[in-house]
VOSE-842129 format. One record per residue: residue number from 1; x negated, y, z negated of N, C-alpha, C in turn. Coordinates in Angstrom, 1 decimal. Atoms other than C-alpha are relative to their C-alpha. Layout:
// VOSE-842129
[NUM,[X,Y,Z],[X,Y,Z],[X,Y,Z]],
...
// end
This chain:
// VOSE-842129
[1,[-0.2,0.7,-1.2],[-2.0,-19.1,-144.7],[1.5,0.1,0.4]],
[2,[-1.3,-0.2,-0.5],[1.0,-18.5,-142.5],[0.3,-1.0,1.2]],
[3,[-0.3,0.9,-1.1],[2.8,-20.8,-140.0],[1.4,0.3,0.5]],
[4,[-1.3,-0.1,-0.6],[5.8,-20.8,-137.7],[0.3,-1.3,0.8]],
[5,[-0.4,1.3,-0.6],[7.8,-23.7,-136.2],[0.4,0.3,1.5]],
[6,[-0.4,-0.1,-1.4],[8.0,-24.1,-132.4],[0.6,-1.4,0.4]],
[7,[-0.6,1.3,-0.5],[9.9,-26.8,-130.4],[-1.1,-1.1,0.1]],
[8,[1.0,1.0,-0.1],[6.5,-28.5,-129.9],[-0.7,-0.4,-1.3]],
[9,[0.6,0.3,1.2],[5.2,-28.3,-133.4],[-0.4,1.3,-0.7]],
[10,[0.4,-1.1,0.9],[3.8,-26.0,-136.2],[-1.2,0.8,0.6]],
[11,[1.1,-0.9,-0.4],[1.6,-23.0,-135.2],[-0.5,0.7,-1.3]],
[12,[0.7,-0.7,1.1],[-0.8,-21.8,-137.9],[-0.6,1.3,0.5]],
[13,[0.6,-1.3,-0.4],[-1.9,-18.2,-137.9],[-0.4,0.7,-1.3]],
[14,[0.4,-0.9,1.1],[-3.6,-15.6,-140.1],[0.1,1.4,0.5]],
[15,[-0.2,-1.4,-0.3],[-3.1,-11.9,-140.2],[-0.7,0.9,-1.0]],
[16,[0.6,-1.0,0.8],[-4.9,-8.8,-141.5],[0.5,1.4,0.4]],
[17,[-0.3,-1.4,-0.3],[-4.0,-5.1,-141.8],[1.4,0.3,0.2]],
[18,[-1.3,-0.5,-0.3],[-1.0,-3.0,-141.0],[-0.1,1.0,1.2]],
[19,[0.0,-1.0,-1.1],[0.0,-1.1,-137.9],[0.3,-0.8,1.3]],
[20,[-0.3,0.6,-1.3],[0.1,-2.0,-134.2],[-0.6,-1.4,0.1]],
[21,[0.5,1.4,-0.1],[-0.2,-5.7,-133.3],[-1.1,-0.2,1.0]],
[22,[1.1,0.5,-0.9],[-3.3,-7.2,-131.8],[-0.1,-1.5,-0.2]],
[23,[0.0,1.4,0.1],[-3.5,-10.9,-131.0],[-1.3,-0.6,0.5]],
[24,[1.4,0.6,-0.3],[-6.7,-13.0,-131.0],[0.2,-1.5,0.2]],
[25,[-0.1,1.5,-0.4],[-7.1,-16.5,-129.4],[-1.4,-0.6,0.0]],
[26,[1.3,0.6,0.2],[-9.9,-18.9,-130.2],[-0.3,-0.9,1.2]],
[27,[0.5,0.9,-1.1],[-11.9,-21.2,-127.8],[0.1,-1.5,-0.4]],
[28,[0.0,1.4,0.1],[-12.4,-24.9,-127.4],[-0.7,-0.5,-1.3]],
[29,[0.4,0.5,1.3],[-13.0,-26.9,-130.6],[-0.4,1.1,-1.0]],
[30,[0.1,-1.1,1.0],[-12.8,-23.7,-132.6],[1.3,0.2,-0.7]],
[31,[-1.3,-0.3,0.7],[-10.1,-22.2,-134.8],[0.0,1.5,-0.2]],
[32,[-0.1,-1.5,0.2],[-8.9,-18.7,-135.8],[-1.2,0.6,-0.7]],
[33,[1.1,-0.5,0.8],[-11.9,-18.4,-138.1],[-1.1,0.7,0.8]],
[34,[1.0,-0.7,-0.8],[-14.2,-17.4,-135.2],[0.2,1.5,0.0]],
[35,[-0.4,-1.5,-0.1],[-12.4,-14.0,-135.3],[0.0,0.7,-1.4]],
[36,[-0.2,-0.6,1.3],[-12.4,-13.5,-139.1],[-0.7,1.3,-0.3]],
[37,[0.8,-1.3,0.2],[-15.2,-10.9,-139.3],[0.5,1.2,0.8]],
[38,[-0.5,-1.1,-0.9],[-13.8,-8.9,-136.4],[1.3,0.5,-0.6]],
[39,[-1.3,-0.4,0.5],[-10.3,-9.0,-137.9],[-0.2,1.0,-1.2]],
[40,[0.2,-0.9,1.2],[-11.6,-7.5,-141.2],[-0.5,1.3,0.4]],
[41,[0.5,-1.2,-0.5],[-13.6,-4.9,-139.4],[1.1,0.9,0.7]],
[42,[-1.0,-0.8,-0.8],[-10.7,-3.8,-137.1],[1.0,0.5,-1.0]],
[43,[-1.0,-0.4,0.9],[-8.2,-3.7,-139.9],[-0.4,1.1,-1.0]],
[44,[0.5,-1.1,0.9],[-10.4,-1.5,-142.1],[-0.4,1.3,0.8]],
[45,[0.4,-1.2,-0.8],[-11.3,0.9,-139.2],[1.1,0.7,0.7]],
[46,[-1.1,-0.6,-0.7],[-7.9,1.5,-137.6],[1.3,-0.6,-0.4]],
[47,[-1.4,0.5,0.4],[-4.1,1.0,-138.1],[0.5,-1.1,0.9]],
[48,[-0.4,1.2,-0.8],[-3.8,-2.5,-136.6],[0.4,-1.1,-0.9]],
[49,[-0.2,1.3,0.6],[-2.2,-5.7,-137.7],[-0.4,-1.1,0.9]],
[50,[0.7,0.9,-0.9],[-4.3,-8.4,-136.3],[0.4,-1.4,-0.3]],
[51,[-0.4,1.4,0.1],[-3.0,-11.9,-135.7],[-1.0,-0.9,0.7]],
[52,[0.9,1.0,-0.7],[-5.3,-14.9,-135.0],[0.7,-1.4,-0.2]],
[53,[-0.8,1.3,0.0],[-3.6,-18.2,-134.0],[-1.0,-1.2,0.1]],
[54,[0.6,1.3,-0.3],[-4.7,-21.8,-134.0],[0.9,-0.7,1.1]],
[55,[-0.7,0.7,-1.1],[-3.8,-23.5,-130.7],[0.5,-1.4,-0.6]],
[56,[-0.3,1.4,0.3],[-1.9,-26.8,-130.9],[-1.2,-0.9,0.2]],
[57,[1.1,1.0,-0.1],[-4.4,-29.6,-131.6],[-1.2,0.5,-0.7]],
[58,[1.2,-0.6,0.6],[-6.9,-27.3,-133.3],[0.4,0.7,-1.4]],
[59,[-0.2,-0.6,1.3],[-7.4,-25.8,-136.8],[1.1,-0.6,-0.8]],
[60,[-1.1,0.4,0.9],[-4.3,-26.0,-139.0],[1.3,-0.2,0.8]],
[61,[-1.2,0.2,-0.8],[-1.8,-26.2,-136.1],[0.3,-1.5,0.2]],
[62,[-0.5,1.4,-0.2],[0.2,-29.4,-135.2],[-1.0,-0.7,0.9]],
[63,[0.8,0.9,-0.8],[-1.9,-32.3,-133.9],[0.8,-0.9,0.8]],
[64,[-0.8,0.9,-0.8],[0.9,-34.4,-132.7],[1.3,0.7,0.4]],
[65,[-1.2,-0.7,-0.5],[3.8,-33.1,-130.6],[1.2,-0.9,-0.2]],
[66,[-1.3,0.7,0.3],[7.4,-34.1,-131.1],[0.5,-0.7,1.2]],
[67,[-0.5,0.9,-1.1],[7.9,-36.9,-128.6],[-0.3,0.5,1.4]],
[68,[0.3,-0.6,-1.3],[6.4,-35.0,-125.8],[-1.5,-0.4,0.4]],
[69,[1.4,0.0,-0.4],[3.2,-35.3,-123.7],[-0.7,1.1,-0.6]],
[70,[0.7,-1.1,0.6],[0.7,-33.3,-125.6],[-0.3,1.2,0.9]],
[71,[0.1,-1.1,-0.9],[0.8,-29.8,-124.2],[-1.4,0.8,-0.2]],
[72,[1.3,-0.6,0.2],[-3.0,-29.2,-124.6],[-0.6,0.5,1.3]],
[73,[0.4,-0.6,-1.2],[-3.3,-27.1,-121.5],[0.1,1.5,0.0]],
[74,[0.0,-1.4,0.0],[-4.0,-23.5,-120.6],[1.4,0.6,0.1]],
[75,[-1.3,-0.5,-0.2],[-0.5,-22.9,-119.3],[0.9,-0.2,-1.2]],
[76,[-0.8,0.3,1.2],[1.1,-24.5,-122.4],[-0.4,0.9,-1.1]],
[77,[0.4,-0.9,1.0],[-1.0,-22.4,-124.7],[0.5,1.5,0.3]],
[78,[-0.6,-1.3,-0.3],[0.1,-19.3,-122.8],[1.5,0.1,-0.4]],
[79,[-1.4,0.0,0.5],[3.7,-20.3,-123.5],[0.1,0.0,-1.5]],
[80,[0.0,0.0,1.4],[2.8,-20.9,-127.1],[-0.1,1.4,-0.5]],
[81,[0.2,-1.4,0.5],[1.6,-17.3,-127.5],[1.3,0.8,0.3]],
[82,[-1.3,-0.7,-0.3],[4.8,-16.0,-125.8],[1.0,-0.4,-1.1]],
[83,[-0.9,0.4,1.0],[6.8,-18.1,-128.3],[-0.3,0.7,-1.3]],
[84,[0.5,-0.6,1.3],[4.7,-16.7,-131.2],[0.5,1.4,0.0]],
[85,[-0.4,-1.4,0.0],[5.3,-13.1,-130.1],[1.5,0.2,-0.1]],
[86,[-1.4,-0.1,0.1],[9.0,-13.7,-129.7],[0.5,-0.2,-1.4]],
[87,[-0.5,0.3,1.3],[9.4,-15.3,-133.1],[-0.4,1.1,-1.0]],
[88,[0.4,-1.0,1.0],[7.5,-12.5,-134.9],[0.5,1.4,0.5]],
[89,[-0.6,-1.3,-0.5],[9.3,-9.7,-132.9],[-1.1,0.9,0.6]],
[90,[1.1,-0.8,-0.6],[6.1,-8.5,-131.2],[0.3,0.1,1.5]],
[91,[-0.4,-0.2,-1.4],[7.3,-7.1,-127.9],[-1.1,0.0,1.0]],
[92,[1.2,-0.1,-0.8],[4.0,-6.2,-126.4],[-1.2,0.2,-0.8]],
[93,[1.2,-0.2,0.8],[0.4,-6.2,-127.6],[-1.2,-0.2,0.8]],
[94,[1.3,0.4,-0.6],[-3.3,-6.3,-126.6],[-0.3,-1.4,-0.4]],
[95,[0.4,1.4,0.3],[-4.5,-9.9,-126.4],[-1.4,-0.2,0.4]],
[96,[1.4,0.4,-0.2],[-8.1,-11.0,-126.8],[-0.2,-1.5,-0.2]],
[97,[0.3,1.4,0.1],[-9.5,-14.4,-126.3],[-1.5,-0.3,0.2]],
[98,[1.4,0.5,-0.1],[-12.8,-16.2,-126.8],[0.0,-1.3,0.8]],
[99,[0.2,1.2,-0.7],[-13.9,-18.8,-124.3],[1.3,-0.5,0.6]],
[100,[-1.3,0.5,-0.5],[-10.8,-21.0,-123.5],[1.1,1.0,-0.3]],
[101,[-1.1,-1.0,0.4],[-8.7,-18.4,-125.4],[0.1,1.2,0.9]],
[102,[-0.1,-1.1,-1.0],[-9.7,-15.7,-122.9],[0.7,-0.4,1.3]],
[103,[-0.6,0.5,-1.2],[-8.6,-17.9,-120.0],[1.5,0.0,-0.3]],
[104,[-1.4,0.0,0.4],[-5.3,-18.3,-121.9],[0.6,1.4,0.0]],
[105,[-0.4,-1.4,0.1],[-5.1,-14.5,-122.5],[0.3,0.5,1.5]],
[106,[-0.2,-0.4,-1.4],[-5.5,-13.9,-118.7],[1.3,-0.6,0.6]],
[107,[-1.2,0.7,-0.4],[-2.8,-16.5,-118.0],[1.2,0.6,-0.5]],
[108,[-1.1,-0.7,0.6],[-0.5,-14.9,-120.4],[0.4,1.3,0.7]],
[109,[-0.2,-1.3,-0.6],[-0.9,-11.5,-118.8],[0.5,-0.2,1.5]],
[110,[-0.5,0.3,-1.3],[-0.2,-13.1,-115.4],[1.4,-0.6,0.0]],
[111,[-1.3,0.8,0.1],[2.7,-15.4,-116.4],[1.1,0.8,-0.8]],
[112,[-0.9,-0.8,0.9],[4.3,-13.0,-119.0],[-0.5,1.4,-0.1]],
[113,[0.6,-1.4,0.0],[3.2,-9.5,-117.9],[0.6,1.0,-0.9]],
[114,[-0.6,-1.0,0.9],[5.7,-7.7,-120.1],[-0.5,-0.1,-1.4]],
[115,[0.5,0.3,1.4],[4.0,-9.2,-123.2],[-1.3,0.8,-0.3]],
[116,[1.4,-0.3,0.2],[0.5,-7.8,-122.6],[-0.3,1.5,0.4]],
[117,[0.4,-1.4,-0.4],[-0.8,-4.2,-122.7],[-1.5,0.1,0.4]],
[118,[1.4,0.1,-0.4],[-4.5,-5.0,-122.5],[-0.5,-1.4,-0.2]],
[119,[0.6,1.3,0.1],[-6.6,-8.1,-122.0],[-1.5,0.1,-0.3]],
[120,[1.4,0.1,0.2],[-10.0,-8.9,-123.5],[-0.4,-1.4,0.0]],
[121,[0.5,1.4,-0.1],[-12.0,-12.0,-122.6],[-1.4,0.0,-0.5]],
[122,[1.4,0.0,0.6],[-15.2,-13.0,-124.4],[-0.6,-1.4,0.4]],
[123,[0.7,1.3,-0.4],[-17.4,-15.6,-122.7],[1.0,-1.0,0.6]],
[124,[-1.1,0.9,-0.5],[-14.4,-17.0,-120.8],[-0.1,-0.3,1.5]],
[125,[0.0,0.3,-1.4],[-14.2,-18.9,-117.6],[1.2,0.4,0.8]],
[126,[-1.0,-0.3,-1.0],[-12.2,-17.5,-114.7],[0.2,-1.2,0.8]],
[127,[0.0,1.2,-0.7],[-13.0,-20.6,-112.8],[-0.7,-1.1,-0.8]],
[128,[0.5,1.0,0.9],[-13.5,-23.8,-114.8],[-1.3,-0.7,0.4]],
[129,[1.3,0.6,-0.5],[-16.4,-24.9,-112.6],[-1.2,0.7,-0.7]],
[130,[1.1,-0.8,0.6],[-18.5,-22.3,-114.5],[-0.4,-0.6,-1.4]],
[131,[0.3,0.7,1.2],[-18.4,-24.6,-117.6],[-1.3,-0.8,0.0]],
[132,[1.2,0.9,0.2],[-21.5,-26.3,-119.0],[0.3,-1.4,0.5]],
[133,[-0.3,1.3,-0.5],[-21.8,-29.7,-117.4],[0.4,-1.0,-1.1]],
[134,[-0.4,0.8,1.1],[-21.6,-31.4,-120.8],[1.5,0.1,-0.4]],
[135,[-1.4,-0.2,0.3],[-18.2,-29.8,-121.4],[0.9,-0.6,1.0]],
[136,[-0.8,0.6,-1.1],[-16.9,-30.9,-118.0],[0.0,-1.5,-0.2]],
[137,[0.1,1.4,0.2],[-18.0,-34.4,-118.9],[1.0,-0.4,-1.1]],
[138,[-1.0,0.3,1.1],[-15.8,-34.2,-122.1],[1.4,0.0,0.5]],
[139,[-1.3,0.0,-0.6],[-12.8,-33.7,-119.8],[0.3,-1.3,0.6]],
[140,[-0.2,1.3,-0.5],[-13.2,-37.2,-118.6],[0.5,-0.9,-1.1]],
[141,[-0.7,0.6,1.2],[-10.8,-39.2,-120.8],[-0.9,-1.1,-0.6]],
[142,[0.7,1.1,0.6],[-12.8,-42.4,-121.2],[-1.3,0.4,-0.7]],
[143,[1.2,-0.5,0.6],[-16.0,-40.5,-121.9],[0.2,0.7,-1.3]],
[144,[-0.4,-0.7,1.3],[-14.4,-38.2,-124.5],[0.3,-1.0,-1.1]],
[145,[-0.4,1.0,1.0],[-12.9,-41.2,-126.2],[-1.1,-0.8,-0.5]],
[146,[1.2,0.8,0.4],[-16.2,-43.1,-126.3],[-0.8,0.8,-1.0]],
[147,[0.7,-0.9,0.9],[-17.9,-40.1,-127.9],[0.7,0.1,-1.3]],
[148,[-0.9,-0.3,1.2],[-15.0,-39.5,-130.3],[-0.1,-1.2,-1.0]],
[149,[0.0,1.2,0.9],[-15.3,-43.1,-131.7],[-1.2,0.0,-0.8]],
[150,[1.3,0.0,0.8],[-18.8,-42.4,-132.9],[-0.3,1.5,-0.4]],
[151,[0.2,-1.4,0.5],[-18.9,-39.2,-135.0],[-1.4,0.6,0.2]],
[152,[1.3,-0.6,-0.1],[-22.6,-38.9,-134.8],[-0.3,0.4,1.5]],
[153,[0.1,-0.5,-1.4],[-22.3,-38.6,-131.0],[0.7,1.3,0.2]],
[154,[-0.7,-1.3,0.0],[-19.8,-35.8,-131.4],[-0.9,1.1,-0.5]],
[155,[0.9,-0.9,0.6],[-22.2,-34.0,-133.7],[-1.2,0.3,0.8]],
[156,[1.1,-0.1,-0.8],[-25.1,-34.7,-131.5],[0.3,0.9,1.3]],
[157,[-0.4,-0.8,-1.1],[-23.2,-33.3,-128.5],[0.1,1.5,-0.3]],
[158,[-0.1,-1.4,0.4],[-22.4,-30.1,-130.4],[-1.4,0.6,-0.2]],
[159,[1.4,-0.5,0.2],[-26.0,-29.7,-131.5],[-0.8,0.3,1.2]],
[160,[0.7,-0.2,-1.3],[-27.3,-30.1,-128.0],[0.5,1.2,0.7]],
[161,[-0.5,-1.2,-0.7],[-25.0,-27.5,-126.4],[-0.2,1.3,-0.7]],
[162,[0.1,-1.2,0.8],[-25.5,-25.1,-129.3],[-1.4,0.1,-0.6]],
[163,[1.3,0.0,0.6],[-29.2,-25.7,-129.9],[-0.7,1.3,-0.1]],
[164,[0.6,-1.3,0.0],[-30.1,-22.1,-129.2],[0.8,1.0,-0.9]],
[165,[-0.8,-0.8,0.8],[-27.4,-20.7,-131.4],[-0.4,0.0,-1.5]],
[166,[0.4,-0.1,1.5],[-27.8,-19.6,-135.1],[0.7,-1.2,-0.7]],
[167,[-0.5,1.1,0.8],[-27.2,-22.2,-137.8],[1.5,0.3,-0.4]],
[168,[-1.3,-0.4,0.4],[-24.0,-20.3,-138.8],[1.0,-0.5,1.1]],
[169,[-0.8,0.4,-1.1],[-22.5,-21.0,-135.3],[0.2,-1.5,0.0]],
[170,[-0.1,1.5,0.0],[-23.3,-24.7,-135.4],[0.8,-0.5,-1.1]],
[171,[-0.7,0.5,1.1],[-21.9,-25.1,-138.8],[1.5,0.3,0.2]],
[172,[-1.4,-0.4,-0.3],[-18.7,-23.3,-137.8],[0.7,-1.0,0.9]],
[173,[-0.6,0.9,-1.1],[-18.1,-25.5,-134.7],[0.1,-1.4,-0.6]],
[174,[-0.1,1.3,0.6],[-19.0,-28.7,-136.6],[1.1,-0.1,-1.0]],
[175,[-1.2,0.0,1.0],[-16.4,-27.7,-139.3],[1.3,-0.1,0.8]],
[176,[-1.3,-0.1,-0.7],[-13.7,-26.9,-136.7],[0.3,-1.3,0.8]],
[177,[-0.3,1.3,-0.7],[-14.2,-30.1,-134.7],[0.6,-1.0,-0.8]],
[178,[-0.6,1.0,0.9],[-13.2,-32.1,-137.7],[1.5,0.2,-0.2]],
[179,[-1.4,-0.3,0.0],[-9.8,-30.4,-137.5],[0.7,-0.1,1.4]],
[180,[-0.5,0.2,-1.4],[-9.4,-31.2,-133.8],[0.4,-1.4,0.3]],
[181,[-0.4,1.3,-0.4],[-7.5,-34.1,-132.4],[-0.7,-0.5,1.3]],
[182,[0.6,0.5,-1.2],[-8.9,-36.4,-129.7],[0.7,0.4,1.2]],
[183,[-0.7,-0.4,-1.2],[-6.1,-35.5,-127.4],[-0.3,1.4,0.4]],
[184,[0.3,-1.4,-0.4],[-6.7,-31.8,-127.6],[-1.5,0.2,0.4]],
[185,[1.5,0.0,-0.3],[-10.5,-32.4,-127.5],[-0.2,-0.2,1.5]],
[186,[0.3,0.3,-1.4],[-10.4,-34.0,-124.1],[1.0,0.6,1.0]],
[187,[-0.9,-0.5,-0.9],[-7.2,-32.8,-122.5],[-0.1,1.5,0.3]],
[188,[0.2,-1.4,-0.2],[-7.8,-29.1,-123.1],[-1.2,0.4,0.8]],
[189,[1.2,-0.3,-0.8],[-11.3,-29.1,-121.7],[0.1,-0.5,1.4]],
[190,[-0.2,0.5,-1.3],[-10.3,-31.2,-118.8],[0.9,0.9,0.8]],
[191,[-0.9,-0.9,-0.7],[-7.5,-28.8,-117.9],[-0.7,1.3,0.3]],
[192,[0.8,-1.2,-0.2],[-9.8,-25.8,-118.4],[-1.0,-0.2,1.2]],
[193,[0.9,0.3,-1.1],[-12.3,-27.4,-116.0],[0.6,0.2,1.3]],
[194,[-0.7,-0.1,-1.3],[-9.7,-27.5,-113.3],[0.9,1.2,0.1]],
[195,[-0.7,-1.3,-0.1],[-8.3,-24.0,-113.9],[-0.8,1.0,0.8]],
[196,[0.7,-1.0,-0.8],[-9.1,-21.3,-111.4],[1.0,1.1,0.2]],
[197,[-0.8,-1.1,-0.1],[-7.6,-17.9,-111.8],[-0.5,1.1,0.9]],
[198,[0.6,-1.1,-0.8],[-9.8,-16.0,-109.4],[1.0,0.6,1.0]],
[199,[-0.9,-0.5,-1.1],[-7.1,-15.7,-106.6],[1.1,0.9,-0.7]],
[200,[-1.1,-0.7,0.7],[-4.6,-14.3,-109.2],[-0.4,1.3,-0.7]],
[201,[0.5,-1.1,0.8],[-6.8,-11.7,-110.8],[0.5,1.4,0.6]],
[202,[-0.4,-1.3,-0.6],[-5.7,-9.0,-108.3],[1.4,0.4,-0.4]],
[203,[-1.4,-0.3,0.4],[-2.1,-9.3,-109.7],[0.0,0.6,-1.4]],
[204,[0.0,-0.6,1.4],[-3.2,-8.1,-113.2],[0.3,1.5,0.1]],
[205,[-0.3,-1.5,0.0],[-1.7,-4.6,-113.9],[-0.4,0.7,-1.2]],
[206,[0.4,-0.6,1.3],[-3.3,-4.0,-117.3],[-1.5,0.1,0.0]],
[207,[1.5,-0.1,0.2],[-6.8,-2.9,-118.3],[-0.5,-1.3,-0.5]],
[208,[0.6,1.3,0.4],[-9.1,-5.9,-118.7],[-1.5,0.3,-0.4]],
[209,[1.3,-0.1,0.5],[-12.3,-6.0,-120.7],[-0.6,-1.4,0.0]],
[210,[0.8,1.3,0.1],[-14.9,-8.8,-120.2],[-1.3,0.2,-0.8]],
[211,[1.2,0.0,0.8],[-17.6,-9.4,-122.8],[-0.7,-1.3,0.2]],
[212,[0.7,1.3,-0.3],[-20.3,-11.9,-121.8],[-1.4,0.1,-0.6]],
[213,[1.3,0.1,0.5],[-23.5,-12.9,-123.6],[-0.9,-0.4,1.2]],
[214,[1.0,0.3,-1.1],[-26.5,-12.9,-121.2],[-0.7,-1.4,-0.2]],
[215,[0.7,1.3,0.2],[-27.8,-16.1,-122.8],[1.0,-1.1,-0.3]],
[216,[-1.1,1.0,0.1],[-24.5,-18.0,-122.7],[-0.3,-1.3,0.8]],
[217,[0.2,1.3,-0.7],[-25.1,-21.7,-121.9],[1.3,-0.9,0.0]],
[218,[-1.3,0.7,0.0],[-21.5,-22.7,-122.4],[0.8,0.3,1.2]],
[219,[-0.7,-0.6,-1.2],[-19.9,-20.5,-119.7],[-1.0,0.9,0.7]],
[220,[1.0,-0.8,-0.8],[-22.0,-19.1,-116.9],[0.3,1.5,-0.1]],
[221,[-0.3,-1.4,0.1],[-22.4,-15.4,-117.5],[0.3,0.7,1.3]],
[222,[-0.4,-0.5,-1.3],[-21.9,-14.8,-113.8],[1.5,0.1,0.2]],
[223,[-1.4,-0.2,-0.1],[-18.2,-15.1,-114.5],[0.4,1.5,-0.3]],
[224,[-0.2,-1.5,0.2],[-18.5,-11.4,-115.5],[0.2,0.6,1.3]],
[225,[-0.1,-0.6,-1.3],[-19.0,-10.5,-111.9],[1.3,-0.5,0.7]],
[226,[-1.3,0.5,-0.6],[-16.0,-12.7,-110.8],[1.1,0.8,-0.6]],
[227,[-1.1,-0.7,0.6],[-13.8,-10.9,-113.3],[0.0,1.4,0.5]],
[228,[0.1,-1.4,-0.4],[-15.1,-7.4,-112.4],[0.5,0.2,1.5]],
[229,[-0.3,-0.2,-1.4],[-14.6,-8.0,-108.7],[1.5,-0.4,0.3]],
[230,[-1.3,0.5,-0.2],[-11.2,-9.7,-109.0],[1.1,0.9,-0.6]],
[231,[-1.0,-0.8,0.7],[-9.3,-7.5,-111.5],[-0.3,1.5,0.2]],
[232,[0.2,-1.4,-0.4],[-8.8,-3.9,-110.3],[-0.3,0.9,-1.2]],
[233,[0.1,-0.9,1.1],[-8.7,-2.4,-113.8],[-1.0,-0.6,-1.0]],
[234,[1.0,0.7,0.9],[-11.6,-4.5,-115.2],[-1.3,0.8,-0.2]],
[235,[1.4,-0.4,0.3],[-14.8,-3.4,-116.9],[-0.6,-1.1,-0.8]],
[236,[0.7,1.1,0.6],[-17.5,-5.7,-118.1],[-1.1,0.6,-0.9]],
[237,[1.1,-0.3,1.0],[-19.9,-5.4,-121.1],[-0.9,-1.2,-0.1]],
[238,[0.9,1.1,0.2],[-23.0,-7.6,-121.0],[-0.7,0.2,-1.3]],
[239,[0.6,0.0,1.3],[-24.5,-8.5,-124.4],[-1.4,-0.6,0.1]],
[240,[1.4,0.5,-0.3],[-28.3,-8.8,-123.9],[-0.6,-1.0,-1.0]],
[241,[0.6,0.9,0.9],[-29.1,-10.6,-127.1],[1.0,-1.2,-0.4]],
[242,[-1.0,0.9,0.4],[-26.0,-12.8,-127.3],[0.1,-1.3,0.9]],
[243,[-0.4,1.2,-0.7],[-25.0,-16.3,-126.3],[1.5,-0.1,0.2]],
[244,[-1.5,0.2,-0.2],[-21.5,-17.8,-126.3],[0.8,0.7,-1.1]],
[245,[-0.7,-0.6,1.1],[-20.6,-16.1,-129.6],[-0.4,1.4,-0.3]],
[246,[0.5,-1.4,0.3],[-21.3,-12.4,-129.3],[0.5,0.6,-1.2]],
[247,[-0.6,-0.6,1.2],[-19.0,-11.6,-132.2],[-0.9,-0.4,-1.2]],
[248,[0.9,0.5,1.1],[-21.5,-13.5,-134.4],[-1.5,0.4,0.3]],
[249,[1.4,-0.3,-0.4],[-24.8,-12.8,-132.4],[-0.3,1.4,-0.2]],
[250,[0.2,-1.5,0.0],[-24.4,-9.0,-132.2],[1.3,0.7,-0.5]],
[251,[-1.3,-0.4,0.5],[-21.4,-8.1,-134.4],[0.2,1.5,0.1]],
[252,[-0.2,-1.5,0.0],[-22.0,-4.3,-134.6],[0.3,0.5,1.4]],
[253,[-0.3,-0.4,-1.4],[-22.1,-3.9,-130.8],[1.3,-0.6,0.5]],
[254,[-1.3,0.7,-0.4],[-19.3,-6.4,-130.3],[1.2,0.8,-0.5]],
[255,[-1.1,-0.7,0.7],[-17.0,-4.7,-132.8],[0.3,1.4,0.6]],
[256,[-0.2,-1.3,-0.6],[-17.6,-1.3,-131.3],[0.5,0.0,1.4]],
[257,[-0.5,0.1,-1.3],[-17.0,-2.4,-127.8],[1.5,-0.3,0.1]],
[258,[-1.4,0.3,0.0],[-13.7,-4.0,-128.6],[0.9,1.1,-0.6]],
[259,[-0.8,-1.1,0.6],[-12.5,-1.2,-130.8],[0.1,1.2,0.9]],
[260,[0.0,-1.1,-0.9],[-13.4,1.4,-128.2],[1.0,-0.3,1.1]],
[261,[-1.0,0.4,-1.0],[-11.4,-0.6,-125.6],[1.4,0.1,-0.5]],
[262,[-1.3,-0.1,0.5],[-8.4,-0.8,-127.8],[0.5,1.5,-0.2]],
[263,[-0.4,-1.4,0.3],[-8.4,2.9,-128.6],[0.0,1.0,1.2]],
[264,[0.1,-0.9,-1.2],[-8.9,4.3,-125.1],[0.8,-0.6,1.2]],
// end
């Protein structure tokens, strides 16, 4: 387990392999672990050093910020990744993100274009209105806090939105939510709901890959079209047997798609 100190708090990360840097970002109420299988695959198949971060408020990263309003927002997480790269001496790298992490990756490429060589988004909203209605409800502070006070409601909420996903996915999310703070739980999804990058996509100057599960009930798969039409260097891969977690639903196809994008 590795960590670094930022002005806002500790950032936890894990790394695999040796070679060129690749950065991976997780989604809402997840942690770096959603990427673990892909990290191992990529490190064993090509000369890359892969870093997977925990956002503030999630996983093993800081849950309370140092005397500041909690920066559990897409723009703050983009700045966090910039700080991480600066601290580790990573000048530029491909950045991939799942769900909220993909929205952060796009924001990083727009706000810090010199940092990013390629962007990959996996089941990520370009416009937060594409989120599942239950997730948008969790962005309402009083509602999120009411649910949070009754753990069985949190677990019921997760089971409902992931009812079609494999047991492994549900177990992973249920594990990760126990490492999530109430502030990051509601503030991050509330900010994601009100994020809209569609008008900015045309400013991207790097290749963009979008991977979307055709059975995703968390983020509308039609976001694939929004990405493809908005970013001039974008290509989209639809995963016909996948939901919101294609890295777990169809790992062979997912791994090959991302590896091919990195190498070409």
